[in-house]
Backbone of each chain as nested JSON, in Angstrom:
{
  "chains": [
    {"id": "A", "residues": [
      {"number": 1, "name": "MET", "atoms": {"N": [16.274, -14.548, 27.626], "CA": [17.939, -14.367, 27.721], "C": [18.964, -15.128, 27.356]}},
      {"number": 2, "name": "ASP", "atoms": {"N": [19.504, -15.008, 26.449], "CA": [21.033, -15.429, 26.532], "C": [22.202, -15.157, 27.181]}},
      {"number": 3, "name": "SER", "atoms": {"N": [22.506, -16.326, 28.422], "CA": [23.314, -15.221, 29.428], "C": [25.04, -15.991, 29.46]}},
      {"number": 4, "name": "VAL", "atoms": {"N": [25.117, -15.156, 27.753], "CA": [26.883, -15.235, 27.753], "C": [26.943, -13.994, 28.145]}},
      {"number": 5, "name": "SER", "atoms": {"N": [28.007, -14.194, 29.653], "CA": [28.819, -12.684, 29.957], "C": [29.443, -12.171, 29.169]}},
      {"number": 6, "name": "ILE", "atoms": {"N": [30.069, -11.06, 29.314], "CA": [31.164, -10.304, 28.581], "C": [32.375, -9.914, 29.931]}},
      {"number": 7, "name": "ASP", "atoms": {"N": [33.271, -10.601, 29.846], "CA": [34.4, -10.409, 30.894], "C": [35.78, -9.339, 29.984]}},
      {"number": 8, "name": "GLN", "atoms": {"N": [36.346, -9.159, 30.921], "CA": [37.709, -8.251, 30.62], "C": [38.263, -9.09, 29.59]}},
      {"number": 9, "name": "THR", "atoms": {"N": [38.512, -10.581, 29.939], "CA": [39.427, -11.142, 28.709], "C": [38.898, -11.498, 27.072]}},
      {"number": 10, "name": "ASP", "atoms": {"N": [37.536, -11.29, 27.543], "CA": [36.581, -11.387, 25.971], "C": [37.168, -9.912, 25.618]}},
      {"number": 11, "name": "LEU", "atoms": {"N": [36.813, -8.876, 26.101], "CA": [37.123, -7.303, 25.566], "C": [38.43, -7.278, 25.163]}},
      {"number": 12, "name": "ASP", "atoms": {"N": [39.318, -7.853, 25.729], "CA": [40.947, -7.935, 25.317], "C": [41.287, -8.717, 23.546]}},
      {"number": 13, "name": "LYS", "atoms": {"N": [39.816, -9.228, 23.574], "CA": [40.188, -10.179, 22.193], "C": [39.708, -8.881, 21.069]}},
      {"number": 14, "name": "LEU", "atoms": {"N": [38.89, -7.412, 21.213], "CA": [38.417, -6.962, 20.341], "C": [39.721, -6.269, 19.706]}},
      {"number": 15, "name": "ASN", "atoms": {"N": [39.651, -6.471, 18.166], "CA": [40.716, -5.81, 17.108], "C": [40.125, -4.054, 16.825]}},
      {"number": 16, "name": "ASP", "atoms": {"N": [40.993, -3.561, 17.241], "CA": [40.618, -2.264, 16.645], "C": [40.007, -1.67, 16.035]}},
      {"number": 17, "name": "LYS", "atoms": {"N": [39.479, -2.744, 14.639], "CA": [38.134, -1.638, 13.779], "C": [37.081, -2.123, 14.775]}},
      {"number": 18, "name": "ASP", "atoms": {"N": [37.258, -3.439, 15.605], "CA": [35.534, -3.814, 16.028], "C": [35.406, -2.747, 17.371]}},
      {"number": 19, "name": "LYS", "atoms": {"N": [36.556, -2.314, 17.737], "CA": [36.833, -1.463, 19.288], "C": [35.836, 0.139, 18.522]}},
      {"number": 20, "name": "ALA", "atoms": {"N": [36.426, 0.656, 17.024], "CA": [36.019, 1.533, 16.678], "C": [34.497, 1.609, 16.442]}},
      {"number": 21, "name": "GLU", "atoms": {"N": [34.163, 0.349, 15.844], "CA": [32.471, 0.261, 15.549], "C": [31.957, 0.432, 16.59]}},
      {"number": 22, "name": "LEU", "atoms": {"N": [32.268, -0.35, 17.689], "CA": [30.993, 0.073, 19.329], "C": [31.177, 1.058, 19.479]}},
      {"number": 23, "name": "ARG", "atoms": {"N": [32.725, 1.777, 19.531], "CA": [32.0, 3.041, 20.049], "C": [31.375, 3.98, 19.055]}},
      {"number": 24, "name": "GLN", "atoms": {"N": [31.28, 3.729, 17.954], "CA": [30.095, 4.681, 16.91], "C": [29.229, 4.01, 17.336]}},
      {"number": 25, "name": "PHE", "atoms": {"N": [29.174, 2.398, 17.708], "CA": [27.639, 2.034, 18.019], "C": [27.227, 2.386, 19.864]}},
      {"number": 26, "name": "ILE", "atoms": {"N": [28.287, 2.584, 20.241], "CA": [27.199, 3.414, 21.95], "C": [27.337, 5.076, 22.174]}},
      {"number": 27, "name": "THR", "atoms": {"N": [27.886, 5.258, 20.883], "CA": [27.583, 6.8, 20.552], "C": [26.255, 7.127, 20.207]}},
      {"number": 28, "name": "ASN", "atoms": {"N": [25.888, 6.494, 19.348], "CA": [24.26, 6.312, 18.477], "C": [23.933, 5.953, 19.757]}},
      {"number": 29, "name": "GLU", "atoms": {"N": [23.736, 4.465, 20.295], "CA": [22.9, 4.246, 21.521], "C": [22.829, 5.073, 22.621]}},
      {"number": 30, "name": "GLN", "atoms": {"N": [23.746, 6.116, 22.668], "CA": [23.298, 7.27, 23.363], "C": [22.632, 8.054, 23.236]}},
      {"number": 31, "name": "GLN", "atoms": {"N": [22.66, 8.555, 21.965], "CA": [21.837, 9.834, 21.32], "C": [20.342, 9.119, 21.551]}},
      {"number": 32, "name": "ARG", "atoms": {"N": [20.262, 7.998, 21.07], "CA": [19.178, 7.166, 20.843], "C": [17.915, 7.197, 22.139]}},
      {"number": 33, "name": "THR", "atoms": {"N": [19.015, 6.819, 23.217], "CA": [18.44, 6.64, 24.827], "C": [18.167, 7.94, 24.996]}},
      {"number": 34, "name": "ARG", "atoms": {"N": [18.746, 8.938, 25.0], "CA": [18.515, 10.599, 25.649], "C": [17.241, 10.89, 24.484]}},
      {"number": 35, "name": "ILE", "atoms": {"N": [16.717, 10.807, 23.53], "CA": [15.93, 11.159, 22.419], "C": [14.628, 10.219, 23.239]}},
      {"number": 36, "name": "GLN", "atoms": {"N": [14.787, 8.974, 23.879], "CA": [13.941, 8.242, 24.44], "C": [13.377, 8.679, 25.473]}},
      {"number": 37, "name": "SER", "atoms": {"N": [14.369, 9.147, 26.46], "CA": [13.779, 9.635, 27.795], "C": [12.87, 11.097, 27.323]}},
      {"number": 38, "name": "GLN", "atoms": {"N": [13.821, 11.61, 26.466], "CA": [13.309, 13.499, 26.524], "C": [11.615, 12.955, 26.046]}},
      {"number": 39, "name": "THR", "atoms": {"N": [11.639, 11.828, 25.083], "CA": [10.005, 11.861, 24.569], "C": [9.4, 11.135, 25.749]}},
      {"number": 40, "name": "HIS", "atoms": {"N": [9.584, 10.35, 26.654], "CA": [9.241, 9.59, 27.507], "C": [8.591, 11.354, 28.532]}},
      {"number": 41, "name": "ALA", "atoms": {"N": [9.376, 12.385, 28.966], "CA": [9.006, 13.488, 29.615], "C": [8.016, 14.13, 28.84]}},
      {"number": 42, "name": "LEU", "atoms": {"N": [8.117, 14.392, 27.602], "CA": [7.67, 15.129, 26.466], "C": [6.133, 15.101, 26.209]}},
      {"number": 43, "name": "THR", "atoms": {"N": [5.7, 13.5, 26.473], "CA": [4.51, 12.764, 26.415], "C": [3.741, 12.915, 27.591]}},
      {"number": 44, "name": "ASP", "atoms": {"N": [4.437, 12.617, 28.577], "CA": [3.459, 12.52, 29.894], "C": [3.085, 14.208, 30.122]}},
      {"number": 45, "name": "THR", "atoms": {"N": [3.864, 15.341, 29.989], "CA": [3.707, 16.863, 29.868], "C": [2.386, 16.874, 28.998]}},
      {"number": 46, "name": "CYS", "atoms": {"N": [2.877, 16.581, 27.8], "CA": [1.848, 16.621, 26.49], "C": [0.01, 16.093, 26.641]}},
      {"number": 47, "name": "TRP", "atoms": {"N": [0.402, 14.798, 27.259], "CA": [-0.692, 13.842, 27.471], "C": [-1.823, 14.784, 28.319]}},
      {"number": 48, "name": "LYS", "atoms": {"N": [-1.312, 15.208, 29.364], "CA": [-1.682, 16.215, 30.515], "C": [-2.581, 17.298, 30.031]}},
      {"number": 49, "name": "LYS", "atoms": {"N": [-1.815, 17.842, 29.124], "CA": [-2.895, 18.887, 28.203], "C": [-3.292, 18.745, 26.908]}},
      {"number": 50, "name": "CYS", "atoms": {"N": [-3.05, 18.178, 26.156], "CA": [-4.068, 17.534, 24.972], "C": [-4.98, 16.401, 25.326]}},
      {"number": 51, "name": "VAL", "atoms": {"N": [-4.942, 15.708, 26.256], "CA": [-5.997, 14.252, 26.724], "C": [-6.687, 14.485, 27.941]}},
      {"number": 52, "name": "PRO", "atoms": {"N": [-7.699, 15.723, 27.94], "CA": [-8.356, 16.03, 29.142], "C": [-9.67, 15.389, 29.005]}},
      {"number": 53, "name": "GLY", "atoms": {"N": [-10.231, 14.82, 30.153], "CA": [-11.071, 13.742, 30.022], "C": [-11.029, 12.705, 29.936]}},
      {"number": 54, "name": "ALA", "atoms": {"N": [-12.092, 11.905, 29.791], "CA": [-12.341, 10.385, 29.614], "C": [-11.838, 9.66, 28.184]}},
      {"number": 55, "name": "VAL", "atoms": {"N": [-10.749, 8.878, 28.675], "CA": [-10.575, 7.954, 27.45], "C": [-11.726, 7.324, 26.599]}},
      {"number": 56, "name": "LYS", "atoms": {"N": [-11.688, 7.614, 25.345], "CA": [-12.925, 6.981, 24.812], "C": [-12.535, 6.766, 23.544]}},
      {"number": 57, "name": "GLY", "atoms": {"N": [-11.724, 4.974, 23.34], "CA": [-11.195, 4.402, 22.504], "C": [-9.52, 4.75, 22.33]}},
      {"number": 58, "name": "GLY", "atoms": {"N": [-8.962, 3.549, 21.355], "CA": [-7.692, 3.906, 21.892], "C": [-7.225, 4.646, 20.961]}},
      {"number": 59, "name": "ALA", "atoms": {"N": [-7.428, 5.448, 20.373], "CA": [-6.794, 6.081, 18.8], "C": [-6.862, 7.447, 19.499]}},
      {"number": 60, "name": "LEU", "atoms": {"N": [-5.959, 8.001, 18.822], "CA": [-5.754, 9.591, 18.633], "C": [-6.592, 10.394, 18.182]}},
      {"number": 61, "name": "ASP", "atoms": {"N": [-7.89, 10.948, 18.446], "CA": [-8.309, 12.04, 17.069], "C": [-7.622, 13.282, 16.479]}},
      {"number": 62, "name": "LYS", "atoms": {"N": [-8.132, 13.866, 15.7], "CA": [-7.523, 15.01, 14.991], "C": [-6.777, 15.647, 15.9]}},
      {"number": 63, "name": "ASN", "atoms": {"N": [-8.11, 16.329, 16.787], "CA": [-7.801, 17.486, 17.988], "C": [-6.634, 16.938, 18.602]}},
      {"number": 64, "name": "GLU", "atoms": {"N": [-6.368, 16.045, 19.101], "CA": [-5.453, 16.062, 19.92], "C": [-4.468, 15.311, 19.423]}},
      {"number": 65, "name": "GLN", "atoms": {"N": [-4.154, 14.757, 18.122], "CA": [-2.928, 14.42, 17.233], "C": [-2.219, 16.173, 17.049]}},
      {"number": 66, "name": "GLY", "atoms": {"N": [-2.841, 17.25, 16.06], "CA": [-2.537, 18.649, 16.501], "C": [-1.867, 19.025, 17.66]}},
      {"number": 67, "name": "CYS", "atoms": {"N": [-2.572, 18.744, 18.785], "CA": [-2.14, 19.563, 20.3], "C": [-1.38, 19.155, 20.432]}},
      {"number": 68, "name": "LEU", "atoms": {"N": [-0.691, 17.48, 20.19], "CA": [0.363, 17.296, 20.924], "C": [1.665, 17.303, 19.951]}},
      {"number": 69, "name": "ALA", "atoms": {"N": [1.443, 17.649, 18.572], "CA": [2.49, 18.481, 17.799], "C": [2.764, 19.986, 18.357]}},
      {"number": 70, "name": "ASN", "atoms": {"N": [1.565, 20.459, 18.322], "CA": [2.013, 21.998, 18.487], "C": [2.462, 21.852, 20.004]}},
      {"number": 71, "name": "CYS", "atoms": {"N": [1.895, 21.065, 20.928], "CA": [2.505, 21.124, 22.125], "C": [4.167, 20.77, 22.655]}},
      {"number": 72, "name": "VAL", "atoms": {"N": [4.471, 19.94, 21.821], "CA": [6.012, 19.449, 21.344], "C": [6.58, 20.595, 20.73]}},
      {"number": 73, "name": "ASP", "atoms": {"N": [6.341, 21.389, 19.791], "CA": [7.062, 22.689, 19.452], "C": [7.114, 23.869, 19.987]}},
      {"number": 74, "name": "ARG", "atoms": {"N": [5.682, 23.74, 20.784], "CA": [5.677, 25.333, 21.701], "C": [6.89, 24.92, 23.06]}},
      {"number": 75, "name": "PHE", "atoms": {"N": [6.701, 23.452, 23.33], "CA": [7.673, 23.278, 24.753], "C": [8.982, 23.824, 24.303]}},
      {"number": 76, "name": "LEU", "atoms": {"N": [9.678, 23.419, 23.458], "CA": [11.11, 23.52, 22.973], "C": [11.17, 24.783, 22.431]}},
      {"number": 77, "name": "ASP", "atoms": {"N": [10.198, 25.627, 22.005], "CA": [10.363, 26.979, 21.594], "C": [10.386, 28.035, 22.669]}},
      {"number": 78, "name": "VAL", "atoms": {"N": [9.927, 27.101, 24.093], "CA": [10.418, 28.164, 25.147], "C": [11.531, 27.283, 25.674]}},
      {"number": 79, "name": "ASN", "atoms": {"N": [11.867, 26.133, 25.617], "CA": [13.142, 25.823, 25.521], "C": [14.336, 27.011, 25.097]}},
      {"number": 80, "name": "ILE", "atoms": {"N": [14.372, 27.004, 23.787], "CA": [15.049, 27.852, 23.083], "C": [15.068, 29.71, 23.926]}},
      {"number": 81, "name": "LEU", "atoms": {"N": [13.791, 29.88, 23.943], "CA": [13.991, 31.284, 24.153], "C": [14.159, 31.523, 25.632]}},
      {"number": 82, "name": "THR", "atoms": {"N": [14.434, 29.978, 26.622], "CA": [14.952, 30.336, 28.221], "C": [16.484, 30.274, 27.947]}},
      {"number": 83, "name": "MET", "atoms": {"N": [16.952, 29.485, 26.957], "CA": [18.506, 29.659, 26.97], "C": [18.866, 31.162, 26.305]}},
      {"number": 84, "name": "LYS", "atoms": {"N": [17.993, 31.419, 25.666], "CA": [18.47, 33.012, 24.774], "C": [18.52, 33.886, 26.004]}},
      {"number": 85, "name": "HIS", "atoms": {"N": [17.156, 33.921, 26.734], "CA": [17.314, 34.865, 27.659], "C": [18.41, 35.275, 28.478]}},
      {"number": 86, "name": "LEU", "atoms": {"N": [18.493, 33.602, 29.188], "CA": [19.277, 33.336, 30.07], "C": [21.198, 33.821, 29.825]}},
      {"number": 87, "name": "SER", "atoms": {"N": [21.198, 33.454, 28.694], "CA": [22.78, 33.676, 27.835], "C": [22.403, 35.451, 27.361]}},
      {"number": 88, "name": "SER", "atoms": {"N": [21.501, 36.161, 27.434], "CA": [21.903, 37.616, 27.275], "C": [21.879, 38.109, 28.706]}},
      {"number": 89, "name": "MET", "atoms": {"N": [21.135, 37.346, 29.937], "CA": [21.07, 37.979, 31.148], "C": [22.673, 37.701, 31.295]}},
      {"number": 90, "name": "ARG", "atoms": {"N": [23.652, 36.931, 30.823], "CA": [25.116, 36.871, 31.838], "C": [25.4, 37.498, 30.743]}},
      {"number": 91, "name": "GLN", "atoms": {"N": [25.37, 38.166, 29.916], "CA": [26.185, 39.116, 28.855], "C": [26.045, 40.778, 29.302]}},
      {"number": 92, "name": "GLY", "atoms": {"N": [24.773, 40.812, 29.845], "CA": [24.324, 42.206, 29.789], "C": [24.533, 42.435, 31.682]}}
    ]},
    {"id": "B", "residues": [
      {"number": 1, "name": "MET", "atoms": {"N": [35.648, -16.949, 22.454], "CA": [35.286, -15.737, 21.074], "C": [36.329, -15.262, 20.245]}},
      {"number": 2, "name": "ASP", "atoms": {"N": [35.724, -15.086, 19.337], "CA": [36.607, -13.894, 18.264], "C": [36.427, -12.487, 18.354]}},
      {"number": 3, "name": "SER", "atoms": {"N": [37.256, -11.863, 17.706], "CA": [36.479, -10.219, 17.981], "C": [35.193, -9.806, 17.911]}},
      {"number": 4, "name": "GLU", "atoms": {"N": [34.618, -10.184, 16.335], "CA": [33.541, -10.212, 15.735], "C": [32.142, -11.144, 16.508]}},
      {"number": 5, "name": "SER", "atoms": {"N": [32.766, -12.305, 17.295], "CA": [31.253, -12.473, 18.626], "C": [31.598, -11.647, 19.512]}},
      {"number": 6, "name": "VAL", "atoms": {"N": [32.87, -11.22, 20.109], "CA": [32.602, -10.471, 21.384], "C": [31.507, -9.273, 21.134]}},
      {"number": 7, "name": "LYS", "atoms": {"N": [31.989, -8.208, 19.574], "CA": [31.364, -7.04, 19.549], "C": [30.405, -7.618, 19.468]}},
      {"number": 8, "name": "LYS", "atoms": {"N": [29.594, -8.546, 18.419], "CA": [28.031, -8.692, 18.642], "C": [27.281, -9.142, 20.217]}},
      {"number": 9, "name": "ALA", "atoms": {"N": [28.406, -9.582, 20.515], "CA": [27.989, -9.995, 22.106], "C": [27.506, -8.605, 22.842]}},
      {"number": 10, "name": "VAL", "atoms": {"N": [28.367, -7.398, 22.709], "CA": [28.511, -6.678, 23.42], "C": [27.203, -5.675, 23.427]}},
      {"number": 11, "name": "ILE", "atoms": {"N": [27.114, -5.717, 21.603], "CA": [25.53, -5.146, 21.416], "C": [24.616, -5.434, 21.327]}},
      {"number": 12, "name": "ARG", "atoms": {"N": [24.654, -6.884, 21.336], "CA": [23.163, -7.646, 21.959], "C": [22.87, -6.796, 23.326]}},
      {"number": 13, "name": "GLN", "atoms": {"N": [24.068, -7.18, 24.012], "CA": [23.332, -6.767, 25.693], "C": [23.079, -5.323, 25.786]}},
      {"number": 14, "name": "ILE", "atoms": {"N": [23.644, -4.579, 25.165], "CA": [23.475, -3.32, 25.084], "C": [22.057, -2.915, 24.633]}},
      {"number": 15, "name": "LEU", "atoms": {"N": [21.643, -3.287, 23.509], "CA": [20.119, -3.306, 23.26], "C": [19.339, -3.959, 23.861]}},
      {"number": 16, "name": "THR", "atoms": {"N": [19.726, -4.598, 24.838], "CA": [18.644, -5.382, 25.792], "C": [18.702, -4.601, 26.562]}},
      {"number": 17, "name": "GLU", "atoms": {"N": [19.754, -3.996, 26.773], "CA": [19.647, -3.217, 28.334], "C": [18.603, -1.504, 27.656]}},
      {"number": 18, "name": "SER", "atoms": {"N": [19.145, -1.215, 26.946], "CA": [18.116, 0.037, 26.816], "C": [17.102, -0.046, 26.32]}},
      {"number": 19, "name": "ASN", "atoms": {"N": [16.495, -1.471, 25.343], "CA": [15.34, -1.399, 25.136], "C": [14.893, -1.491, 26.878]}},
      {"number": 20, "name": "THR", "atoms": {"N": [15.046, -2.37, 27.256], "CA": [14.541, -2.64, 28.821], "C": [14.19, -1.603, 29.784]}},
      {"number": 21, "name": "ALA", "atoms": {"N": [15.508, -0.692, 29.598], "CA": [15.095, 0.345, 30.825], "C": [13.711, 1.492, 29.808]}},
      {"number": 22, "name": "ASN", "atoms": {"N": [13.782, 1.494, 28.321], "CA": [13.174, 2.299, 27.68], "C": [11.657, 1.737, 28.137]}},
      {"number": 23, "name": "ALA", "atoms": {"N": [11.303, 0.693, 27.78], "CA": [10.083, 0.11, 28.404], "C": [9.503, -0.104, 29.958]}},
      {"number": 24, "name": "ARG", "atoms": {"N": [10.541, -0.235, 30.751], "CA": [10.507, 0.266, 32.125], "C": [10.026, 1.528, 32.169]}},
      {"number": 25, "name": "GLN", "atoms": {"N": [10.216, 2.463, 31.473], "CA": [9.929, 4.04, 31.476], "C": [8.617, 4.547, 30.927]}},
      {"number": 26, "name": "LEU", "atoms": {"N": [8.151, 3.726, 29.847], "CA": [7.119, 3.377, 29.307], "C": [5.961, 2.93, 30.124]}},
      {"number": 27, "name": "ILE", "atoms": {"N": [5.825, 1.903, 30.819], "CA": [4.827, 1.648, 31.322], "C": [4.973, 2.071, 32.885]}},
      {"number": 28, "name": "GLU", "atoms": {"N": [6.025, 2.976, 33.4], "CA": [5.734, 3.582, 34.666], "C": [5.02, 4.868, 34.314]}},
      {"number": 29, "name": "LYS", "atoms": {"N": [5.051, 5.379, 32.908], "CA": [4.062, 6.502, 32.767], "C": [2.513, 6.138, 32.354]}},
      {"number": 30, "name": "VAL", "atoms": {"N": [2.524, 5.264, 31.803], "CA": [0.863, 4.418, 31.196], "C": [0.432, 4.282, 32.636]}},
      {"number": 31, "name": "ASN", "atoms": {"N": [1.325, 3.877, 33.559], "CA": [0.464, 3.181, 35.032], "C": [0.275, 4.569, 35.488]}},
      {"number": 32, "name": "GLU", "atoms": {"N": [0.783, 5.523, 35.61], "CA": [0.619, 6.882, 36.441], "C": [-0.606, 7.343, 35.72]}},
      {"number": 33, "name": "ASN", "atoms": {"N": [-0.57, 7.56, 34.097], "CA": [-1.234, 8.159, 33.4], "C": [-2.915, 7.863, 33.424]}},
      {"number": 34, "name": "CYS", "atoms": {"N": [-2.802, 6.696, 33.062], "CA": [-3.922, 5.393, 33.149], "C": [-4.604, 5.464, 34.522]}},
      {"number": 35, "name": "PHE", "atoms": {"N": [-3.633, 5.456, 35.614], "CA": [-4.252, 5.11, 36.655], "C": [-5.143, 6.479, 36.922]}},
      {"number": 36, "name": "GLU", "atoms": {"N": [-4.51, 7.492, 36.703], "CA": [-5.372, 8.81, 37.24], "C": [-6.478, 9.253, 35.916]}},
      {"number": 37, "name": "LYS", "atoms": {"N": [-6.39, 8.532, 34.86], "CA": [-8.017, 8.776, 34.214], "C": [-8.775, 7.5, 34.466]}},
      {"number": 38, "name": "CYS", "atoms": {"N": [-8.169, 6.693, 34.593], "CA": [-9.274, 5.506, 34.604], "C": [-10.166, 4.642, 36.118]}},
      {"number": 39, "name": "ILE", "atoms": {"N": [-8.859, 5.676, 36.797], "CA": [-9.322, 5.189, 38.075], "C": [-9.743, 6.169, 39.14]}},
      {"number": 40, "name": "PRO", "atoms": {"N": [-10.896, 6.885, 39.033], "CA": [-11.195, 8.345, 39.414], "C": [-11.27, 8.046, 41.245]}},
      {"number": 41, "name": "LYS", "atoms": {"N": [-12.142, 7.365, 41.594], "CA": [-12.163, 6.772, 42.753], "C": [-11.528, 5.141, 42.814]}},
      {"number": 42, "name": "PRO", "atoms": {"N": [-10.739, 4.945, 43.561], "CA": [-10.416, 3.171, 43.881], "C": [-11.724, 2.487, 44.868]}},
      {"number": 43, "name": "GLY", "atoms": {"N": [-12.129, 1.374, 44.134], "CA": [-13.581, 0.395, 45.158], "C": [-12.185, -0.223, 45.385]}},
      {"number": 44, "name": "THR", "atoms": {"N": [-13.449, -1.507, 45.81], "CA": [-12.809, -2.779, 46.339], "C": [-11.989, -3.859, 45.377]}},
      {"number": 45, "name": "SER", "atoms": {"N": [-12.312, -3.357, 43.704], "CA": [-11.572, -3.983, 43.219], "C": [-11.706, -3.522, 41.356]}},
      {"number": 46, "name": "VAL", "atoms": {"N": [-10.565, -3.57, 40.507], "CA": [-10.92, -3.195, 39.31], "C": [-12.036, -3.265, 38.508]}},
      {"number": 47, "name": "SER", "atoms": {"N": [-13.059, -2.448, 38.46], "CA": [-13.929, -2.807, 37.585], "C": [-13.99, -3.563, 35.89]}},
      {"number": 48, "name": "SER", "atoms": {"N": [-14.841, -3.541, 35.561], "CA": [-14.637, -4.257, 33.946], "C": [-14.721, -3.178, 32.841]}},
      {"number": 49, "name": "SER", "atoms": {"N": [-15.477, -2.132, 33.459], "CA": [-15.118, -0.706, 32.634], "C": [-14.108, -0.427, 32.944]}},
      {"number": 50, "name": "GLU", "atoms": {"N": [-13.337, -0.219, 34.375], "CA": [-12.126, 0.519, 34.695], "C": [-10.956, -0.128, 33.63]}},
      {"number": 51, "name": "SER", "atoms": {"N": [-11.246, -1.669, 33.877], "CA": [-9.993, -2.534, 32.793], "C": [-10.194, -2.037, 31.325]}},
      {"number": 52, "name": "SER", "atoms": {"N": [-11.125, -1.946, 30.68], "CA": [-11.329, -1.543, 29.686], "C": [-10.96, -0.041, 29.237]}},
      {"number": 53, "name": "CYS", "atoms": {"N": [-11.34, 0.524, 30.265], "CA": [-10.67, 1.962, 29.852], "C": [-9.034, 1.943, 30.225]}},
      {"number": 54, "name": "VAL", "atoms": {"N": [-8.357, 1.35, 30.72], "CA": [-7.191, 0.964, 30.457], "C": [-6.474, 0.49, 29.379]}},
      {"number": 55, "name": "THR", "atoms": {"N": [-7.144, -0.745, 29.331], "CA": [-7.037, -1.303, 27.919], "C": [-6.71, 0.198, 26.329]}},
      {"number": 56, "name": "GLN", "atoms": {"N": [-7.769, 0.666, 26.444], "CA": [-8.077, 1.518, 25.896], "C": [-6.704, 2.934, 25.72]}},
      {"number": 57, "name": "CYS", "atoms": {"N": [-6.656, 3.265, 27.216], "CA": [-5.346, 4.438, 27.954], "C": [-4.31, 4.07, 27.227]}},
      {"number": 58, "name": "LEU", "atoms": {"N": [-3.853, 2.637, 27.342], "CA": [-2.259, 1.901, 27.21], "C": [-2.207, 2.217, 25.522]}},
      {"number": 59, "name": "GLU", "atoms": {"N": [-3.248, 2.207, 24.875], "CA": [-3.39, 1.917, 23.157], "C": [-3.03, 3.686, 23.013]}},
      {"number": 60, "name": "LYS", "atoms": {"N": [-3.957, 4.717, 23.677], "CA": [-3.496, 5.643, 23.133], "C": [-2.629, 6.237, 23.513]}},
      {"number": 61, "name": "TYR", "atoms": {"N": [-1.797, 5.93, 24.416], "CA": [-0.667, 6.814, 25.139], "C": [0.138, 6.329, 24.292]}},
      {"number": 62, "name": "MET", "atoms": {"N": [0.258, 4.732, 24.05], "CA": [1.528, 4.812, 22.84], "C": [1.754, 5.313, 21.748]}},
      {"number": 63, "name": "ALA", "atoms": {"N": [0.066, 5.697, 21.157], "CA": [0.005, 6.453, 19.79], "C": [0.601, 7.813, 19.943]}},
      {"number": 64, "name": "ALA", "atoms": {"N": [0.187, 8.569, 21.353], "CA": [0.588, 9.848, 21.569], "C": [2.446, 9.696, 21.805]}},
      {"number": 65, "name": "TRP", "atoms": {"N": [2.724, 8.46, 22.323], "CA": [4.352, 8.692, 22.491], "C": [4.998, 8.634, 20.963]}},
      {"number": 66, "name": "ASN", "atoms": {"N": [4.078, 7.712, 20.221], "CA": [4.773, 7.961, 19.0], "C": [4.844, 9.255, 18.091]}},
      {"number": 67, "name": "GLN", "atoms": {"N": [3.372, 9.923, 18.387], "CA": [3.077, 11.027, 18.087], "C": [4.313, 12.251, 18.109]}},
      {"number": 68, "name": "VAL", "atoms": {"N": [4.887, 12.278, 19.648], "CA": [5.731, 12.996, 20.695], "C": [7.134, 13.122, 19.786]}},
      {"number": 69, "name": "ASN", "atoms": {"N": [7.321, 11.563, 19.508], "CA": [8.687, 11.104, 19.107], "C": [8.884, 11.591, 17.826]}},
      {"number": 70, "name": "GLN", "atoms": {"N": [7.927, 11.613, 16.931], "CA": [7.937, 12.201, 15.831], "C": [8.324, 13.4, 15.575]}},
      {"number": 71, "name": "ALA", "atoms": {"N": [7.245, 13.962, 16.13], "CA": [7.19, 16.072, 16.428], "C": [8.455, 16.275, 16.48]}},
      {"number": 72, "name": "TYR", "atoms": {"N": [9.063, 15.289, 17.795], "CA": [10.38, 15.876, 18.735], "C": [11.714, 15.741, 17.83]}},
      {"number": 73, "name": "ILE", "atoms": {"N": [11.413, 14.453, 16.782], "CA": [12.716, 14.213, 15.885], "C": [12.967, 15.241, 14.577]}},
      {"number": 74, "name": "ARG", "atoms": {"N": [11.527, 15.517, 14.295], "CA": [11.568, 16.29, 13.598], "C": [12.131, 18.112, 13.887]}},
      {"number": 75, "name": "ARG", "atoms": {"N": [12.075, 18.196, 14.837], "CA": [12.309, 19.958, 15.324], "C": [13.712, 19.679, 15.774]}},
      {"number": 76, "name": "ILE", "atoms": {"N": [14.019, 18.148, 15.649], "CA": [15.535, 18.686, 16.714], "C": [16.209, 18.368, 15.205]}},
      {"number": 77, "name": "GLN", "atoms": {"N": [16.304, 17.539, 13.914], "CA": [16.072, 18.023, 12.545], "C": [16.232, 19.549, 12.246]}},
      {"number": 78, "name": "GLN", "atoms": {"N": [15.359, 19.954, 11.916], "CA": [15.134, 21.448, 11.692], "C": [15.878, 22.419, 12.586]}},
      {"number": 79, "name": "GLU", "atoms": {"N": [15.729, 22.28, 13.912], "CA": [17.475, 22.753, 14.807], "C": [18.694, 22.969, 13.962]}},
      {"number": 80, "name": "VAL", "atoms": {"N": [18.995, 21.364, 14.012], "CA": [20.166, 21.373, 13.155], "C": [20.259, 21.95, 12.284]}},
      {"number": 81, "name": "GLY", "atoms": {"N": [19.639, 22.15, 11.391], "CA": [19.583, 22.606, 9.723], "C": [19.746, 24.542, 10.102]}},
      {"number": 82, "name": "ASN", "atoms": {"N": [19.152, 24.705, 11.225], "CA": [19.635, 26.058, 11.463], "C": [20.191, 26.817, 12.16]}},
      {"number": 83, "name": "GLY", "atoms": {"N": [21.08, 25.763, 12.696], "CA": [22.253, 25.79, 13.799], "C": [22.026, 26.104, 15.351]}},
      {"number": 84, "name": "THR", "atoms": {"N": [21.093, 25.764, 15.451], "CA": [20.787, 26.659, 16.484], "C": [21.57, 25.95, 17.896]}},
      {"number": 85, "name": "PHE", "atoms": {"N": [22.086, 24.565, 17.948], "CA": [22.453, 24.411, 18.774], "C": [23.972, 24.474, 18.58]}},
      {"number": 86, "name": "SER", "atoms": {"N": [25.063, 25.038, 18.241], "CA": [26.199, 25.187, 17.735], "C": [26.484, 25.894, 18.443]}},
      {"number": 87, "name": "ALA", "atoms": {"N": [28.167, 25.545, 19.141], "CA": [28.064, 26.416, 20.241], "C": [28.855, 27.752, 19.782]}}
    ]}
  ]
}
């Protein structure tokens, strides 16, 4: 790891164009990080449902692959249903 | 340092930190789930069959992670297209 540490005097050297580029980069990174975190949570949930029993080999079989894809989609269906239901409760 | 090299240094540091955080989360989950699967009854040491189970489990968990990530991104794009997330 390179130990170049950045301090305030370095940051003051940034011109407007580079500041704008950095803001965009950070926004994109935040989104990527959110998706990765959510992927960790979903993999945990769907692994428990779709890969029961002993591990035989390091690859996923066809059933497990299909189950994982369905698991993600149904989890998000439930997420959307919950939001819709809650918003109808708030209006009703 | 000029503006360009400060920008590059900031980007490099952010990437290092977010990749480290991602790896840490993966290790935590693999540890949890593969311990559960491969060490049903903890003995006085990790046996060779338990150890090979852990290796396979790690590979399989990472394959599952990639599969879930793809399915998740596909669904987000679909929902964005449908306007589900618009306020």
